[in-house]
N, CA, C, O and the ligand as a Tripos MOL2 file, in Angstrom:
@<TRIPOS>MOLECULE
protein
  261   259    66     0     0
PROTEIN
NO_CHARGES

@<TRIPOS>ATOM
      1 N         110.3830  120.9130  130.6760 N.3       1 MET1
      2 CA        110.0060  120.9810  129.2580 C.3       1 MET1
      3 C         109.8800  119.5670  128.6950 C.2       1 MET1
      4 O         110.8280  118.9990  128.1530 O.2       1 MET1
      5 N         108.7220  119.0450  128.8400 N.am      2 ASN2
      6 CA        108.5070  117.6790  128.3740 C.3       2 ASN2
      7 C         107.2220  117.5930  127.5660 C.2       2 ASN2
      8 O         106.5730  116.5480  127.5030 O.2       2 ASN2
      9 N         106.8750  118.6970  126.9590 N.am      3 ASP3
     10 CA        105.6020  118.7300  126.2440 C.3       3 ASP3
     11 C         105.7650  118.5880  124.7370 C.2       3 ASP3
     12 O         104.8030  118.7490  123.9860 O.2       3 ASP3
     13 N         106.9600  118.2920  124.3020 N.am      4 THR4
     14 CA        107.1520  118.0910  122.8700 C.3       4 THR4
     15 C         106.9960  116.6140  122.5360 C.2       4 THR4
     16 O         107.8050  115.7880  122.9580 O.2       4 THR4
     17 N         105.9630  116.2860  121.7840 N.am      5 PRO5
     18 CA        105.7330  114.8680  121.4790 C.3       5 PRO5
     19 C         106.8170  114.3010  120.5820 C.2       5 PRO5
     20 O         107.2660  114.9470  119.6360 O.2       5 PRO5
     21 N         107.2160  113.1120  120.8900 N.am      6 MET6
     22 CA        108.1900  112.4320  120.0580 C.3       6 MET6
     23 C         107.4920  111.8650  118.8280 C.2       6 MET6
     24 O         106.4330  111.2470  118.9290 O.2       6 MET6
     25 N         108.0830  112.0780  117.7020 N.am      7 THR7
     26 CA        107.4630  111.5720  116.4790 C.3       7 THR7
     27 C         108.3670  110.5520  115.8070 C.2       7 THR7
     28 O         109.5930  110.6350  115.8710 O.2       7 THR7
     29 N         107.7380  109.6120  115.1770 N.am      8 VAL8
     30 CA        108.4650  108.5940  114.4140 C.3       8 VAL8
     31 C         107.8330  108.4880  113.0410 C.2       8 VAL8
     32 O         106.7370  108.9930  112.7990 O.2       8 VAL8
     33 N         108.5290  107.8370  112.1670 N.am      9 LYS9
     34 CA        107.9770  107.6470  110.8230 C.3       9 LYS9
     35 C         107.4980  106.2130  110.6540 C.2       9 LYS9
     36 O         108.1660  105.2530  111.0370 O.2       9 LYS9
     37 N         106.3350  106.1130  110.0750 N.am     10 CYS10
     38 CA        105.7730  104.7970  109.8160 C.3      10 CYS10
     39 C         106.6900  104.0220  108.8600 C.2      10 CYS10
     40 O         107.0060  104.5220  107.7800 O.2      10 CYS10
     41 N         107.1150  102.8250  109.2330 N.am     11 PRO11
     42 CA        108.0170  102.0330  108.3800 C.3      11 PRO11
     43 C         107.3840  101.6410  107.0500 C.2      11 PRO11
     44 O         108.0880  101.3420  106.0850 O.2      11 PRO11
     45 N         106.0710  101.6420  107.0010 N.am     12 THR12
     46 CA        105.3830  101.1950  105.7930 C.3      12 THR12
     47 C         105.1920  102.3230  104.7930 C.2      12 THR12
     48 O         105.5220  102.1750  103.6170 O.2      12 THR12
     49 N         104.6620  103.4510  105.2540 N.am     13 CYS13
     50 CA        104.3310  104.5140  104.3080 C.3      13 CYS13
     51 C         105.1540  105.7780  104.5400 C.2      13 CYS13
     52 O         105.0970  106.7080  103.7350 O.2      13 CYS13
     53 N         105.9220  105.8230  105.6380 N.am     14 GLY14
     54 CA        106.7890  106.9650  105.8690 C.3      14 GLY14
     55 C         106.0940  108.1580  106.4850 C.2      14 GLY14
     56 O         106.6990  109.2200  106.6290 O.2      14 GLY14
     57 N         104.8490  108.0040  106.8470 N.am     15 LYS15
     58 CA        104.1060  109.0920  107.4430 C.3      15 LYS15
     59 C         104.5530  109.3190  108.8840 C.2      15 LYS15
     60 O         104.7710  108.3640  109.6290 O.2      15 LYS15
     61 N         104.6860  110.5720  109.2690 N.am     16 SER16
     62 CA        105.0690  110.8960  110.6280 C.3      16 SER16
     63 C         103.8920  110.7050  111.5670 C.2      16 SER16
     64 O         102.7580  111.0610  111.2470 O.2      16 SER16
     65 N         104.1750  110.1430  112.7220 N.am     17 LEU17
     66 CA        103.1150  109.9620  113.7000 C.3      17 LEU17
     67 C         103.6600  110.2210  115.0890 C.2      17 LEU17
     68 O         104.8630  110.1290  115.3330 O.2      17 LEU17
     69 N         102.7830  110.5360  115.9650 N.am     18 GLU18
     70 CA        103.1780  110.8480  117.3300 C.3      18 GLU18
     71 C         103.3690  109.5730  118.1300 C.2      18 GLU18
     72 O         102.5110  108.6910  118.1430 O.2      18 GLU18
     73 N         104.5110  109.4950  118.7960 N.am     19 TRP19
     74 CA        104.7960  108.3030  119.5920 C.3      19 TRP19
     75 C         104.1360  108.4810  120.9570 C.2      19 TRP19
     76 O         104.7520  108.9450  121.9170 O.2      19 TRP19
     77 N         102.8780  108.1020  121.0070 N.am     20 SER20
     78 CA        102.1380  108.2570  122.2480 C.3      20 SER20
     79 C         100.9530  107.3170  122.2180 C.2      20 SER20
     80 O         100.8030  106.5020  121.3080 O.2      20 SER20
     81 N         100.1240  107.4440  123.2170 N.am     21 GLU21
     82 CA         98.9380  106.5890  123.2580 C.3      21 GLU21
     83 C          97.9600  106.9320  122.1460 C.2      21 GLU21
     84 O          97.0110  106.1920  121.8860 O.2      21 GLU21
     85 N          98.2010  108.0570  121.4980 N.am     22 LYS22
     86 CA         97.3360  108.4230  120.3820 C.3      22 LYS22
     87 C          97.5900  107.5400  119.1650 C.2      22 LYS22
     88 O          96.7700  107.4690  118.2500 O.2      22 LYS22
     89 N          98.7280  106.8750  119.1730 N.am     23 SER23
     90 CA         99.0680  106.0130  118.0420 C.3      23 SER23
     91 C          99.1930  104.5720  118.5340 C.2      23 SER23
     92 O         100.2940  104.0910  118.8000 O.2      23 SER23
     93 N          98.0790  103.9070  118.6480 N.am     24 PRO24
     94 CA         98.0830  102.5530  119.2180 C.3      24 PRO24
     95 C          98.8330  101.5540  118.3530 C.2      24 PRO24
     96 O          99.2010  100.4790  118.8270 O.2      24 PRO24
     97 N          99.0640  101.8950  117.0880 N.am     25 TYR25
     98 CA         99.7220  100.9570  116.1810 C.3      25 TYR25
     99 C         101.1690  101.3330  115.9370 C.2      25 TYR25
    100 O         101.8060  100.7890  115.0350 O.2      25 TYR25
    101 N         101.7000  102.2590  116.7280 N.am     26 ARG26
    102 CA        103.0860  102.6670  116.5520 C.3      26 ARG26
    103 C         104.0120  101.4650  116.5760 C.2      26 ARG26
    104 O         103.7010  100.5020  117.2770 O.2      26 ARG26
    105 N         105.1030  101.4530  115.8760 N.am     27 PRO27
    106 CA        105.5750  102.5740  115.0510 C.3      27 PRO27
    107 C         104.8310  102.7620  113.7470 C.2      27 PRO27
    108 O         105.2490  103.5650  112.9120 O.2      27 PRO27
    109 N         103.7400  102.0430  113.5490 N.am     28 PHE28
    110 CA        102.9790  102.2140  112.3210 C.3      28 PHE28
    111 C         101.9010  103.2670  112.5350 C.2      28 PHE28
    112 O         101.4430  103.4820  113.6580 O.2      28 PHE28
    113 N         101.4990  103.9260  111.4420 N.am     29 CYS29
    114 CA        100.5290  105.0060  111.5590 C.3      29 CYS29
    115 C          99.1190  104.4640  111.6780 C.2      29 CYS29
    116 O          98.2170  105.1620  112.1420 O.2      29 CYS29
    117 N          98.9280  103.2390  111.2660 N.am     30 SER30
    118 CA         97.5770  102.6930  111.2840 C.3      30 SER30
    119 C          97.6480  101.1770  111.3070 C.2      30 SER30
    120 O          98.6990  100.5760  111.0890 O.2      30 SER30
    121 N          96.5150  100.5900  111.5730 N.am     31 LYS31
    122 CA         96.4590   99.1310  111.5880 C.3      31 LYS31
    123 C          96.7830   98.5670  110.2180 C.2      31 LYS31
    124 O          97.3930   97.5060  110.0870 O.2      31 LYS31
    125 N          96.3590   99.3060  109.1950 N.am     32 ARG32
    126 CA         96.6090   98.8440  107.8360 C.3      32 ARG32
    127 C          98.1030   98.7160  107.5570 C.2      32 ARG32
    128 O          98.5660   97.7110  107.0170 O.2      32 ARG32
    129 N          98.8470   99.7560  107.9370 N.am     33 CYS33
    130 CA        100.2890   99.7160  107.6940 C.3      33 CYS33
    131 C         100.9350   98.6080  108.5160 C.2      33 CYS33
    132 O         101.8870   97.9690  108.0690 O.2      33 CYS33
    133 N         100.4200   98.3870  109.7040 N.am     34 GLN34
    134 CA        100.9540   97.3260  110.5370 C.3      34 GLN34
    135 C         100.7500   95.9700  109.8570 C.2      34 GLN34
    136 O         101.6520   95.1330  109.8310 O.2      34 GLN34
    137 N          99.5670   95.7730  109.3160 N.am     35 LEU35
    138 CA         99.2630   94.5020  108.6670 C.3      35 LEU35
    139 C         100.1040   94.3180  107.4180 C.2      35 LEU35
    140 O         100.5490   93.2100  107.1200 O.2      35 LEU35
    141 N         100.3180   95.3920  106.6940 N.am     36 ILE36
    142 CA        101.1380   95.3120  105.4920 C.3      36 ILE36
    143 C         102.5440   94.8760  105.8500 C.2      36 ILE36
    144 O         103.1310   94.0230  105.1840 O.2      36 ILE36
    145 N         103.0750   95.4640  106.9010 N.am     37 ASP37
    146 CA        104.4340   95.1420  107.3010 C.3      37 ASP37
    147 C         104.5370   93.7080  107.7960 C.2      37 ASP37
    148 O         105.5550   93.0440  107.5960 O.2      37 ASP37
    149 N         103.5150   93.2510  108.4190 N.am     38 LEU38
    150 CA        103.5160   91.8910  108.9470 C.3      38 LEU38
    151 C         103.2070   90.8600  107.8660 C.2      38 LEU38
    152 O         103.2960   89.6530  108.0920 O.2      38 LEU38
    153 N         102.8470   91.3540  106.7000 N.am     39 GLY39
    154 CA        102.5480   90.4450  105.6110 C.3      39 GLY39
    155 C         101.1980   89.7930  105.7490 C.2      39 GLY39
    156 O         100.9300   88.7680  105.1230 O.2      39 GLY39
    157 N         100.3490   90.3740  106.5590 N.am     40 GLU40
    158 CA         99.0350   89.7940  106.7700 C.3      40 GLU40
    159 C          97.9550   90.5620  106.0240 C.2      40 GLU40
    160 O          96.7630   90.2940  106.1730 O.2      40 GLU40
    161 N          98.3900   91.5110  105.2300 N.am     41 TRP41
    162 CA         97.4220   92.3520  104.5340 C.3      41 TRP41
    163 C          96.5310   91.5330  103.6270 C.2      41 TRP41
    164 O          95.3390   91.8100  103.4990 O.2      41 TRP41
    165 N          97.1070   90.5260  103.0000 N.am     42 ALA42
    166 CA         96.3440   89.7250  102.0590 C.3      42 ALA42
    167 C          95.2760   88.9110  102.7660 C.2      42 ALA42
    168 O          94.2840   88.5080  102.1580 O.2      42 ALA42
    169 N          95.4830   88.6730  104.0420 N.am     43 ASP43
    170 CA         94.5430   87.8480  104.7820 C.3      43 ASP43
    171 C          93.3890   88.6620  105.3390 C.2      43 ASP43
    172 O          92.4340   88.1060  105.8820 O.2      43 ASP43
    173 N          93.4750   89.9440  105.2080 N.am     44 GLU44
    174 CA         92.4220   90.8000  105.7420 C.3      44 GLU44
    175 C          91.1740   90.7650  104.8800 C.2      44 GLU44
    176 O          90.0920   91.1390  105.3340 O.2      44 GLU44
    177 N          91.3130   90.3270  103.6610 N.am     45 GLY45
    178 CA         90.1670   90.2980  102.7810 C.3      45 GLY45
    179 C          89.7870   91.6750  102.2800 C.2      45 GLY45
    180 O          88.6600   91.8940  101.8370 O.2      45 GLY45
    181 N          90.7260   92.5980  102.3510 N.am     46 LYS46
    182 CA         90.4350   93.9570  101.9040 C.3      46 LYS46
    183 C          91.4230   94.3920  100.8300 C.2      46 LYS46
    184 O          91.7810   95.5660  100.7380 O.2      46 LYS46
    185 N          91.8470   93.4610  100.0420 N.am     47 ARG47
    186 CA         92.8190   93.7830   99.0070 C.3      47 ARG47
    187 C          92.2010   94.7280   97.9840 C.2      47 ARG47
    188 O          90.9990   94.6950   97.7190 O.2      47 ARG47
    189 N          93.0420   95.5510   97.4330 N.am     48 ILE48
    190 CA         92.5620   96.4810   96.4180 C.3      48 ILE48
    191 C          92.1360   95.6860   95.1910 C.2      48 ILE48
    192 O          92.9380   94.9610   94.6040 O.2      48 ILE48
    193 N          90.8940   95.8220   94.8140 N.am     49 PRO49
    194 CA         90.3990   95.0460   93.6720 C.3      49 PRO49
    195 C          91.0650   95.4750   92.3780 C.2      49 PRO49
    196 O          91.3250   96.6580   92.1570 O.2      49 PRO49
    197 N          91.3310   94.5200   91.5460 N.am     50 SER50
    198 CA         91.9660   94.8460   90.2760 C.3      50 SER50
    199 C          90.9340   95.4210   89.3130 C.2      50 SER50
    200 O          89.7280   95.2580   89.5030 O.2      50 SER50
    201 N          91.4080   96.0740   88.3120 N.am     51 ASN51
    202 CA         90.5120   96.6840   87.3410 C.3      51 ASN51
    203 C          90.1440   95.7150   86.2270 C.2      51 ASN51
    204 O          89.4070   96.0690   85.3060 O.2      51 ASN51
    205 N          90.6490   94.5170   86.3110 N.am     52 GLY52
    206 CA         90.4310   93.5580   85.2370 C.3      52 GLY52
    207 C          89.0090   93.0670   85.1570 C.2      52 GLY52
    208 O          88.5960   92.4970   84.1470 O.2      52 GLY52
    209 N          88.2540   93.2860   86.2200 N.am     53 GLU53
    210 CA         86.8940   92.7590   86.2260 C.3      53 GLU53
    211 C          85.8760   93.7890   85.7470 C.2      53 GLU53
    212 O          84.6800   93.5030   85.6790 O.2      53 GLU53
    213 N          86.3470   94.9670   85.4200 N.am     54 LEU54
    214 CA         85.4230   96.0060   84.9950 C.3      54 LEU54
    215 C          85.0800   95.8660   83.5210 C.2      54 LEU54
    216 O          85.9370   95.5560   82.6930 O.2      54 LEU54
    217 N          83.8600   96.0930   83.2230 N.am     55 SER55
    218 CA         83.3630   96.0980   81.8510 C.3      55 SER55
    219 C          83.8830   94.9090   81.0600 C.2      55 SER55
    220 O          84.4530   95.0600   79.9800 O.2      55 SER55
    221 N          83.6790   93.7450   81.6110 N.am     56 ASP56
    222 CA         84.1640   92.5570   80.9230 C.3      56 ASP56
    223 C          83.3330   92.2680   79.6760 C.2      56 ASP56
    224 O          83.8010   91.6140   78.7440 O.2      56 ASP56
    225 N          82.0940   92.7620   79.6700 N.am     57 SER57
    226 CA         81.2360   92.5000   78.5170 C.3      57 SER57
    227 C          81.7240   93.2760   77.2960 C.2      57 SER57
    228 O          81.5330   92.8400   76.1610 O.2      57 SER57
    229 N          82.3430   94.4080   77.5280 N.am     58 GLU58
    230 CA         82.8030   95.2070   76.3950 C.3      58 GLU58
    231 C          84.1120   94.6760   75.8220 C.2      58 GLU58
    232 O          84.4330   94.9040   74.6560 O.2      58 GLU58
    233 N          84.8510   93.9740   76.6510 N.am     59 SER59
    234 CA         86.1110   93.4490   76.1520 C.3      59 SER59
    235 C          85.8960   92.2980   75.1870 C.2      59 SER59
    236 O          86.7530   91.9700   74.3660 O.2      59 SER59
    237 N          84.7240   91.6990   75.3150 N.am     60 TRP60
    238 CA         84.4040   90.6190   74.3790 C.3      60 TRP60
    239 C          83.5340   91.2070   73.2630 C.2      60 TRP60
    240 O          82.3270   91.3800   73.4330 O.2      60 TRP60
    241 N          84.1340   91.5010   72.1660 N.am     61 GLY61
    242 CA         83.4170   92.1930   71.1060 C.3      61 GLY61
    243 C          82.3790   91.3210   70.4240 C.2      61 GLY61
    244 O          81.3370   91.8130   69.9920 O.2      61 GLY61
    245 N          82.6540   90.0400   70.3260 N.am     62 GLU62
    246 CA         81.7410   89.1580   69.5870 C.3      62 GLU62
    247 C          80.9610   88.2870   70.5700 C.2      62 GLU62
    248 O          81.5240   87.4810   71.3100 O.2      62 GLU62
    249 N          79.6860   88.4770   70.5480 N.am     63 GLU63
    250 CA         78.8430   87.6580   71.4020 C.3      63 GLU63
    251 C          78.0250   86.6910   70.5750 C.2      63 GLU63
    252 O          77.4610   87.0470   69.5410 O.2      63 GLU63
    253 N          77.9740   85.4870   71.0440 N.am     64 GLU64
    254 CA         77.1610   84.5030   70.3160 C.3      64 GLU64
    255 C          75.7070   84.5770   70.7970 C.2      64 GLU64
    256 O          75.4420   84.6330   71.9980 O.2      64 GLU64
    257 N          74.8080   84.5770   69.8770 N.am     65 LYS65
    258 CA         73.4040   84.6490   70.2390 C.3      65 LYS65
    259 C          72.7290   83.2770   70.1280 C.2      65 LYS65
    260 O          71.5340   83.1520   70.3980 O.2      65 LYS65
    261 ZN        101.7140  104.1470  107.5540 Zn       66 ZN66
@<TRIPOS>BOND
     1     1     2 1
     2     2     3 1
     3     3     4 2
     4     3     5 am
     5     5     6 1
     6     6     7 1
     7     7     8 2
     8     7     9 am
     9     9    10 1
    10    10    11 1
    11    11    12 2
    12    11    13 am
    13    13    14 1
    14    14    15 1
    15    15    16 2
    16    15    17 am
    17    17    18 1
    18    18    19 1
    19    19    20 2
    20    19    21 am
    21    21    22 1
    22    22    23 1
    23    23    24 2
    24    23    25 am
    25    25    26 1
    26    26    27 1
    27    27    28 2
    28    27    29 am
    29    29    30 1
    30    30    31 1
    31    31    32 2
    32    31    33 am
    33    33    34 1
    34    34    35 1
    35    35    36 2
    36    35    37 am
    37    37    38 1
    38    38    39 1
    39    39    40 2
    40    39    41 am
    41    41    42 1
    42    42    43 1
    43    43    44 2
    44    43    45 am
    45    45    46 1
    46    46    47 1
    47    47    48 2
    48    47    49 am
    49    49    50 1
    50    50    51 1
    51    51    52 2
    52    51    53 am
    53    53    54 1
    54    54    55 1
    55    55    56 2
    56    55    57 am
    57    57    58 1
    58    58    59 1
    59    59    60 2
    60    59    61 am
    61    61    62 1
    62    62    63 1
    63    63    64 2
    64    63    65 am
    65    65    66 1
    66    66    67 1
    67    67    68 2
    68    67    69 am
    69    69    70 1
    70    70    71 1
    71    71    72 2
    72    71    73 am
    73    73    74 1
    74    74    75 1
    75    75    76 2
    76    75    77 am
    77    77    78 1
    78    78    79 1
    79    79    80 2
    80    79    81 am
    81    81    82 1
    82    82    83 1
    83    83    84 2
    84    83    85 am
    85    85    86 1
    86    86    87 1
    87    87    88 2
    88    87    89 am
    89    89    90 1
    90    90    91 1
    91    91    92 2
    92    91    93 am
    93    93    94 1
    94    94    95 1
    95    95    96 2
    96    95    97 am
    97    97    98 1
    98    98    99 1
    99    99   100 2
   100    99   101 am
   101   101   102 1
   102   102   103 1
   103   103   104 2
   104   103   105 am
   105   105   106 1
   106   106   107 1
   107   107   108 2
   108   107   109 am
   109   109   110 1
   110   110   111 1
   111   111   112 2
   112   111   113 am
   113   113   114 1
   114   114   115 1
   115   115   116 2
   116   115   117 am
   117   117   118 1
   118   118   119 1
   119   119   120 2
   120   119   121 am
   121   121   122 1
   122   122   123 1
   123   123   124 2
   124   123   125 am
   125   125   126 1
   126   126   127 1
   127   127   128 2
   128   127   129 am
   129   129   130 1
   130   130   131 1
   131   131   132 2
   132   131   133 am
   133   133   134 1
   134   134   135 1
   135   135   136 2
   136   135   137 am
   137   137   138 1
   138   138   139 1
   139   139   140 2
   140   139   141 am
   141   141   142 1
   142   142   143 1
   143   143   144 2
   144   143   145 am
   145   145   146 1
   146   146   147 1
   147   147   148 2
   148   147   149 am
   149   149   150 1
   150   150   151 1
   151   151   152 2
   152   151   153 am
   153   153   154 1
   154   154   155 1
   155   155   156 2
   156   155   157 am
   157   157   158 1
   158   158   159 1
   159   159   160 2
   160   159   161 am
   161   161   162 1
   162   162   163 1
   163   163   164 2
   164   163   165 am
   165   165   166 1
   166   166   167 1
   167   167   168 2
   168   167   169 am
   169   169   170 1
   170   170   171 1
   171   171   172 2
   172   171   173 am
   173   173   174 1
   174   174   175 1
   175   175   176 2
   176   175   177 am
   177   177   178 1
   178   178   179 1
   179   179   180 2
   180   179   181 am
   181   181   182 1
   182   182   183 1
   183   183   184 2
   184   183   185 am
   185   185   186 1
   186   186   187 1
   187   187   188 2
   188   187   189 am
   189   189   190 1
   190   190   191 1
   191   191   192 2
   192   191   193 am
   193   193   194 1
   194   194   195 1
   195   195   196 2
   196   195   197 am
   197   197   198 1
   198   198   199 1
   199   199   200 2
   200   199   201 am
   201   201   202 1
   202   202   203 1
   203   203   204 2
   204   203   205 am
   205   205   206 1
   206   206   207 1
   207   207   208 2
   208   207   209 am
   209   209   210 1
   210   210   211 1
   211   211   212 2
   212   211   213 am
   213   213   214 1
   214   214   215 1
   215   215   216 2
   216   215   217 am
   217   217   218 1
   218   218   219 1
   219   219   220 2
   220   219   221 am
   221   221   222 1
   222   222   223 1
   223   223   224 2
   224   223   225 am
   225   225   226 1
   226   226   227 1
   227   227   228 2
   228   227   229 am
   229   229   230 1
   230   230   231 1
   231   231   232 2
   232   231   233 am
   233   233   234 1
   234   234   235 1
   235   235   236 2
   236   235   237 am
   237   237   238 1
   238   238   239 1
   239   239   240 2
   240   239   241 am
   241   241   242 1
   242   242   243 1
   243   243   244 2
   244   243   245 am
   245   245   246 1
   246   246   247 1
   247   247   248 2
   248   247   249 am
   249   249   250 1
   250   250   251 1
   251   251   252 2
   252   251   253 am
   253   253   254 1
   254   254   255 1
   255   255   256 2
   256   255   257 am
   257   257   258 1
   258   258   259 1
   259   259   260 2
@<TRIPOS>SUBSTRUCTURE
     1 MET1         2 RESIDUE 1 A MET
     2 ASN2         6 RESIDUE 1 A ASN
     3 ASP3        10 RESIDUE 1 A ASP
     4 THR4        14 RESIDUE 1 A THR
     5 PRO5        18 RESIDUE 1 A PRO
     6 MET6        22 RESIDUE 1 A MET
     7 THR7        26 RESIDUE 1 A THR
     8 VAL8        30 RESIDUE 1 A VAL
     9 LYS9        34 RESIDUE 1 A LYS
    10 CYS10       38 RESIDUE 1 A CYS
    11 PRO11       42 RESIDUE 1 A PRO
    12 THR12       46 RESIDUE 1 A THR
    13 CYS13       50 RESIDUE 1 A CYS
    14 GLY14       54 RESIDUE 1 A GLY
    15 LYS15       58 RESIDUE 1 A LYS
    16 SER16       62 RESIDUE 1 A SER
    17 LEU17       66 RESIDUE 1 A LEU
    18 GLU18       70 RESIDUE 1 A GLU
    19 TRP19       74 RESIDUE 1 A TRP
    20 SER20       78 RESIDUE 1 A SER
    21 GLU21       82 RESIDUE 1 A GLU
    22 LYS22       86 RESIDUE 1 A LYS
    23 SER23       90 RESIDUE 1 A SER
    24 PRO24       94 RESIDUE 1 A PRO
    25 TYR25       98 RESIDUE 1 A TYR
    26 ARG26      102 RESIDUE 1 A ARG
    27 PRO27      106 RESIDUE 1 A PRO
    28 PHE28      110 RESIDUE 1 A PHE
    29 CYS29      114 RESIDUE 1 A CYS
    30 SER30      118 RESIDUE 1 A SER
    31 LYS31      122 RESIDUE 1 A LYS
    32 ARG32      126 RESIDUE 1 A ARG
    33 CYS33      130 RESIDUE 1 A CYS
    34 GLN34      134 RESIDUE 1 A GLN
    35 LEU35      138 RESIDUE 1 A LEU
    36 ILE36      142 RESIDUE 1 A ILE
    37 ASP37      146 RESIDUE 1 A ASP
    38 LEU38      150 RESIDUE 1 A LEU
    39 GLY39      154 RESIDUE 1 A GLY
    40 GLU40      158 RESIDUE 1 A GLU
    41 TRP41      162 RESIDUE 1 A TRP
    42 ALA42      166 RESIDUE 1 A ALA
    43 ASP43      170 RESIDUE 1 A ASP
    44 GLU44      174 RESIDUE 1 A GLU
    45 GLY45      178 RESIDUE 1 A GLY
    46 LYS46      182 RESIDUE 1 A LYS
    47 ARG47      186 RESIDUE 1 A ARG
    48 ILE48      190 RESIDUE 1 A ILE
    49 PRO49      194 RESIDUE 1 A PRO
    50 SER50      198 RESIDUE 1 A SER
    51 ASN51      202 RESIDUE 1 A ASN
    52 GLY52      206 RESIDUE 1 A GLY
    53 GLU53      210 RESIDUE 1 A GLU
    54 LEU54      214 RESIDUE 1 A LEU
    55 SER55      218 RESIDUE 1 A SER
    56 ASP56      222 RESIDUE 1 A ASP
    57 SER57      226 RESIDUE 1 A SER
    58 GLU58      230 RESIDUE 1 A GLU
    59 SER59      234 RESIDUE 1 A SER
    60 TRP60      238 RESIDUE 1 A TRP
    61 GLY61      242 RESIDUE 1 A GLY
    62 GLU62      246 RESIDUE 1 A GLU
    63 GLU63      250 RESIDUE 1 A GLU
    64 GLU64      254 RESIDUE 1 A GLU
    65 LYS65      258 RESIDUE 1 A LYS
    66 ZN66       261 GROUP 0 **** ****
């Protein structure tokens, strides 16, 4: 009886994943979580964009003509 996959929880997001070749980034669930844990997420260039850049024209009520 060795067909029960061992599962672990991703240290970053807590998601359960199978400890096998199906999870190449174990103990992390994904490359993203691995990078976050390693502190390299910021270097990936895929940071979540802030909302501060949206509709900047509307935030400035007075426009000079
Ligand atoms: Zn994760």
